[in-house]
N, C-alpha and C positions, 0 to 999 in steps of 0.2 A: 504494500500500500504506500501511496505517495502523499496524499493529503487528506484533509477531513472528509467525512462522508456528507453527502447531501441527500436528503430523503425525497424521492419522487413519489407524488401522490396522484391518484386518479379517482374521481368520483363518478360512478356510472349513472347514466340517465337513460330513460326510455326515449322513444322517438318523439314524444311530446315535450321532452325536457324535464320530466319529473324524476327526482332522485330515486334510484333503486335502493331498497333497504335490506337486501340479502345478497349473499355471495354466490359463488358457483361458476362464474365466468372465467375464461382463460385469458388473462391479460399479460402481454409481453411488452416491456419498454425497450426502445432502441434509441440510438443516437446516429445522426447523419450530418455531414457537412462540417465546415470549420476545421481548424487544426487542433483545437482542444481535444484531448483524448482521456478516456477513463473506462472503467468497467462498471457494468450494471449487474447487481445481484439478481437472484431469482425473485419473482414477484410473490408477495404475501397477500393472500385473500383475507381481509379483515372480517369477513362474514356479515358486513353491514352495508354492502354496496360500494365500499372503498377498497382500493388496492394500493400497495406501496412496494417500493424497491429502493435500494441504495445505489447512488452513483459515487464511485471513488475516483477522484481525479488523479491522473497519472502523468499527463503531459500538458504543460501550459501552451496556450495558443488562442486562436480566435473562437468566437462563439460556435458551439455545436447545437443542433436542434434535437430536442428530446421529443420522441413520438411514442405512441403505443398502439397496439392492436387489441381488439376485443373479439374473442372467438374467431380469429383470423382476418377480421375486417379492420381497416385503418380507422382511427378516430377522425372526426371532422372538425373539431374545435380548433381554436388558435393554438399553435404549438409553441411552447416555451423554449428558451435557449439557456445553455450553461456555458460560462467561460471559466476555464481553469487558469488561475494566475500563479506566478511563481511565489513560493513561500520563502521563509527564512532558511538559510543554510544551517544544517546541523551536522555535527560530527559524532560518530559513534565510537 
């Protein structure tokens, strides 16, 4: 691991925009574009219509877009970005 974790959260909604209140969907977070890099953990189904995963930054760079799919279909909301920035140098 290189930097602190950032939690990625997804709130699932039905086609009318109503929040779903139970789990059971297959949610996968991904990153695309930009030069910032990092790893995304497996997604946790919180059982209440929300899903989360951790992003661990590994390489500083320009903004990368975070996306997700639900049961194999891409989400259609505005996608957020994450920028990994250099941290303090540490010696072990």
